N, C-alpha and C positions, 0 to 999 in steps of 0.2 A: 347768400343765405336768403331764404324765403321770408316774406313779410309775415308777421304774426297776425292771427285773426283780428286782434284789437287794432293794429295798424291799418289793415285792409278796411275794417269797418269805419275807422276815422277818415280814411281817404275817400270812401264812398260818401260819407256824410258831408265832407267839404265840397265834393263835386256837386252833390245834390243842393247844398246851400248856394253855391255859385250859380247853378242853373236857375234856382228860384230868384236870385238877385237879377240875373240877366233878363229873365222873363218879366219881372216886375218893372225893370227899367224900360224894356221895349214896349210894354203895355202903357206905361206912363207916357212915354214919348209919343206913342200913337194918339193918345187922348189929348195931351197938352199941345202937341204940334198941330193936331187937327183943328184946335181952336185958335192957337197963336203960333203960326209957323216960325216966327222970329224968336220964340222962347229959347232960353239958354239951358245949359247943363244943370245949373243950380235949381231951376224951377222943375226940371224933369226929375232930379234927384228927390226933391221934396215930395212931388206927387208919387214917386215910387216908394217913399218911406225909407230911403237909404241916404247915406252921405254922398256928397259930391265926389269924395275920394273913391267911394265904392263904384260909382259910375265910371270914373277914369281908370279904375283897376280892370274893368272889362272892355272899355272903349277908349282908345287912346285920344280921340278927338270927337268933336261934334259930327264931323264928316264921317268918321268911322261908325258912329252910332246911326247916323242917317242911312249909310250904306247897308248896315245890318237890318235896319227896319224895312228898307225897300226890298231886301232879299226875302225877309219873312213875309211881307205882303205878297210878293210874287208867288211864293210857295202856297199861300192861302188861296190866291186866285186860281192857281192851277188845280187845287183840290176842289174848289167850288165848281169849276168847269167839269172836272171828272165826275162829280156827283150830279151834273145836270143832264146826263143821259143823252148826249149830243149825237151819239152814233146809232142809237136804236129807237128813240122816241119818234113818233110821227113828226115830220119836218117842221110843221108850224109850231107844235108843242116844244120841240127841241130849240127852235129859234127863240121862243118866249123864255125857255129855261136859260138859254145863253144870256139873254138880256137881264133876266132876274139875277143871275150870278154876278153880273157886272154891278147891278145896283146894290146888292148885299156887300160886295167888295168895297164899293165907294162909301157906303155907310160906315164901315169899319175903318176905312183909311181916307177920310175926306182930304187929308193933307196932299194926297196924290193927285187931286184936281189942280194943284199948283204945278204948272208945267215946268217951272224953274227947278223944282225938286226932282222930278222924274228925268229931266234932261241931265242934271248933274250926277244923279245917283242911279245909274242903270244897273240892274242886278246882273251878276255873272251867270247865274243859272235861272232857268224858268222865267226869262224876261218876257213879260206879256207882249211886248212889241214884236218878238220873234215867234211866240207860240200861239197867240190868240188868232191872228188872221188866218193861218192855215187850217185851224180847227173849224172856224166858221166857214171858210171856203169849202171844206169837205162836206159840212152839213148842208150848205146851199146846193152844192153839186148833187148830193143825194136827193134833195127835194126836187131838183130839176129832172133827174133821171126817173123819179117816181111820178112825175107829172103834177106835183103839188106846187112847185114854184115855176115861174116863167123862165123858159130856157133861152130867151132871146138876148139876154145880157150875160157876159162871162161871170162865172161864180166869183172869181177874184175881185172883179169890179163891185159886185153886190156886197161882198164881205167888207170891202173898204168903205162902201157907202153906209152900211149898217153901223159899223164902228164909228164912223163920222157922225151919224145921227145920235148915237148914245153920248158921244163927247159933247155934242151941241146941247142935248137935253141936260146933261150934267152941268154944263156951264150956266144954263138958264136957272137950274136949281141953285147952284152955288151963288149966283148973283141975286137970288131972291125973286126972280120973275116968275118962277113956277114952284109949286109945292112938289114934294117927292112923288105923291100920287099922280099929279098932273104930268110931271116929266116922264114918269114910267109909262103911263097910259098913252101919251102922245108918241113916245118913242116906239112902243110896241106896235101901235096901229100903223105908224109910218113905215116901220121896218117890214111888216107883213105886206103892206101895199107895194112897197119897193120890190119885194120878191114876187109880186104878182098874186098874192092871196087876197081875194076879194070877199070871201064869205065870212 
């Protein structure tokens, strides 16, 4: 027997409420754990405006919550890179867009500067460790073919070095030795020089 319209509507409302709760918990976890990586489920529940039981209804453990948070972060990073026009913008502009996407991502997810978190909770899909280097390598190879980047070093090496530069700049920011503006500016200038852009 088919569900009545009232049953269908109630089912949709429950799913919508559950989605709102999940989103609230993930957003609270992003903010709370960004400030205090050791925070527990109770603190996250309070920040989300839900009960601890509600958090556990959606996430069986803190590890499960962390894994879902890292998955969501990875999907956001992929979307930021998609919006950065890496395939068609002039190579130097595309490289700056790549770096800017990384900074915007880290501003939303400072928790992921903690290597212990990303080592334990690698996403199943859209893992930046797997997806980001090839995208940057393609961008650099395109710049080399167009004569805008120095072709003397392999694109894969330059991609790894640029990613390493951004990780180093992020660590300097995280440790309070550089401001966000200083870290981004130094990283961009160094990455362009590394790729042979002098202008």
